[in-house]
C-alpha positions as CSV (number, residue, x, y, z in Angstrom):
1,M,14.7,0.7,13.0
2,T,14.3,-2.8,11.5
3,K,14.6,-3.9,7.9
4,L,11.2,-4.8,6.5
5,K,10.5,-7.4,3.8
6,I,7.3,-5.7,2.6
7,K,7.2,-2.6,0.4
8,S,4.4,-0.4,-0.8
9,G,2.8,-1.8,-4.0
10,D,3.3,-5.4,-2.9
11,T,0.3,-7.8,-2.8
12,V,0.0,-9.3,0.7
13,R,-2.3,-11.7,2.5
14,V,-3.4,-11.2,6.1
15,M,-2.4,-14.2,8.1
16,A,-3.8,-13.4,11.6
17,G,-6.6,-11.4,13.2
18,D,-10.1,-10.5,12.3
19,H,-9.3,-10.0,8.6
20,K,-7.4,-13.3,8.2
21,G,-7.3,-14.6,4.6
22,T,-8.0,-11.3,2.9
23,E,-5.6,-10.0,0.2
24,G,-4.8,-6.5,-0.9
25,K,-2.2,-4.1,-2.1
26,V,0.1,-2.3,0.4
27,L,-0.7,1.4,0.2
28,R,1.8,2.7,2.8
29,V,4.4,1.2,5.1
30,L,4.9,2.8,8.5
31,R,8.5,1.7,9.3
32,E,8.7,3.4,12.7
33,K,5.6,1.5,14.0
34,N,6.3,-1.8,12.0
35,K,2.9,-1.5,10.4
36,A,1.4,-1.3,6.9
37,I,-1.9,0.0,5.5
38,V,-3.4,-2.6,3.1
39,E,-6.1,-1.7,0.6
40,G,-9.6,-3.0,1.6
41,T,-8.6,-4.7,4.8
42,N,-8.9,-3.7,8.5
43,M,-11.6,-1.1,7.7
44,V,-12.6,1.1,10.6
45,S,-15.3,3.7,10.9
46,K,-14.0,7.2,11.7
47,H,-16.5,9.9,12.8
48,T,-15.7,13.3,11.1
49,K,-16.9,16.8,12.0
50,P,-18.3,19.0,9.2
51,S,-15.5,21.0,7.6
52,A,-14.8,22.9,4.4
53,K,-13.5,19.7,2.7
54,N,-16.4,17.6,4.0
55,P,-19.3,19.9,4.7
56,Q,-21.7,17.0,5.5
57,G,-19.5,15.3,8.1
58,G,-20.5,11.8,9.2
59,I,-19.0,8.4,9.3
60,V,-16.1,7.6,7.0
61,K,-14.7,4.1,6.4
62,K,-10.9,3.9,6.1
63,E,-8.1,1.4,6.3
64,A,-6.3,1.1,9.6
65,P,-2.6,-0.1,9.9
66,I,-1.9,-3.9,10.4
67,H,1.3,-5.1,12.1
68,I,3.9,-6.5,9.6
69,S,4.1,-9.8,11.4
70,N,0.5,-10.5,10.4
71,L,1.2,-10.1,6.7
72,A,2.7,-12.4,4.2
73,L,3.9,-11.5,0.7
74,V,1.9,-13.2,-2.2
75,D,3.8,-14.4,-5.2
76,L,2.0,-13.1,-8.3
77,K,3.0,-16.2,-10.4
78,T,1.8,-19.0,-8.0
79,K,-0.8,-17.0,-6.0
80,E,0.7,-18.4,-2.8
81,T,2.5,-16.8,0.1
82,T,6.2,-16.7,-0.1
83,K,9.3,-15.5,1.6
84,T,11.8,-13.1,-0.1
85,G,15.5,-13.2,-0.7
86,V,17.9,-10.7,-2.1
87,R,20.5,-11.5,-4.8
88,K,22.8,-9.5,-7.1
89,E,21.9,-9.2,-10.8
90,G,24.6,-7.3,-12.5
91,D,25.4,-4.4,-10.2
92,K,21.9,-4.2,-8.6
93,N,20.4,-6.0,-5.7
94,V,16.9,-7.5,-6.5
95,R,14.2,-9.1,-4.4
96,F,13.1,-12.5,-5.5
97,S,10.4,-15.0,-4.4
98,K,11.9,-18.1,-2.7
99,K,9.1,-20.4,-4.0
100,S,9.1,-19.5,-7.7
101,N,12.6,-17.9,-7.9
102,Q,10.9,-15.0,-9.7
103,V,12.2,-11.4,-9.4
104,L,9.6,-9.2,-7.5
């Protein structure tokens, strides 16, 4: 399993594909598939049967996973995409933005 630079809760921008340019918050990271689910992007229509939870059934819009390579982390200070680094502060490792040198 590979080490991923994106974690849930991060704000990311989609860099490739049909939803290129859209930004959103990472809801979940699927490490075994190298994919992430981003809020409000890559929406797909899912047909659902009537059930106790959803008695009407019908078509439900939901987010589909996007490959990690198509996402770039957005620095909250500069609102631009950035790469991340790791450094020690005291006895803890922290992630920081390489553009603004700000701790994420």
